[in-house]
C-alpha positions in Angstrom: 16.2 -1.8 -8.7 13.5 0.9 -7.8 12.2 1.7 -4.6 8.9 0.1 -3.4 7.3 3.5 -3.6 8.4 4.2 -7.1 7.2 0.8 -8.2 3.7 1.4 -6.6 3.4 4.8 -8.2 4.3 3.4 -11.6 1.8 0.5 -11.0 -1.1 2.9 -10.1 -0.2 4.9 -13.2 -0.7 2.0 -15.4 -3.8 0.9 -13.7 -5.5 4.3 -13.7 -5.7 4.1 -17.4 -9.6 3.8 -18.1 -8.5 2.1 -21.5 -6.3 -0.7 -19.8 -5.8 -3.8 -22.0 -4.0 -7.0 -21.9 -0.7 -5.1 -22.9 -1.2 -2.8 -19.9 -1.6 -5.9 -17.5 1.5 -7.3 -19.0 3.5 -4.2 -18.3 2.3 -4.1 -14.7 3.1 -7.7 -14.1 6.6 -7.1 -15.8 7.0 -4.3 -13.6 6.2 -6.3 -10.5 8.6 -9.3 -11.6 11.5 -7.1 -12.5 11.7 -4.7 -9.7 10.4 -6.3 -6.4 11.8 -9.1 -4.5 9.6 -12.4 -4.8 9.1 -12.3 -1.0 8.0 -8.7 -0.9 4.6 -8.1 0.7 4.2 -5.3 -1.8 4.6 -7.7 -4.7 2.0 -9.9 -3.2 -0.5 -7.2 -2.6 -0.2 -5.7 -6.1 -0.1 -9.2 -7.9 -3.4 -9.9 -5.8 -4.8 -6.5 -7.1 -3.5 -7.0 -10.8 -5.3 -10.3 -11.0 -8.6 -8.9 -9.7 -8.5 -6.0 -12.2 -7.6 -8.3 -14.9 -10.6 -10.4 -14.0 -12.9 -7.3 -13.9 -11.6 -6.3 -17.3 -12.2 -9.5 -18.9 -15.8 -9.6 -17.5 -16.6 -6.3 -19.1 -15.4 -7.6 -22.5 
């Protein structure tokens, strides 16, 4: 299991891609599911952020 700081850094790197697509969002979701405990506040915060970014991406398409 990675540290929360490492997971957040990896998440930020994935989401900083201007060409983020469904595969990018899937990778980010898997990262959160695989590396953070279900009760983790960071997991909750990044999951909400991921949902918002996914909605924005879909609205642009």
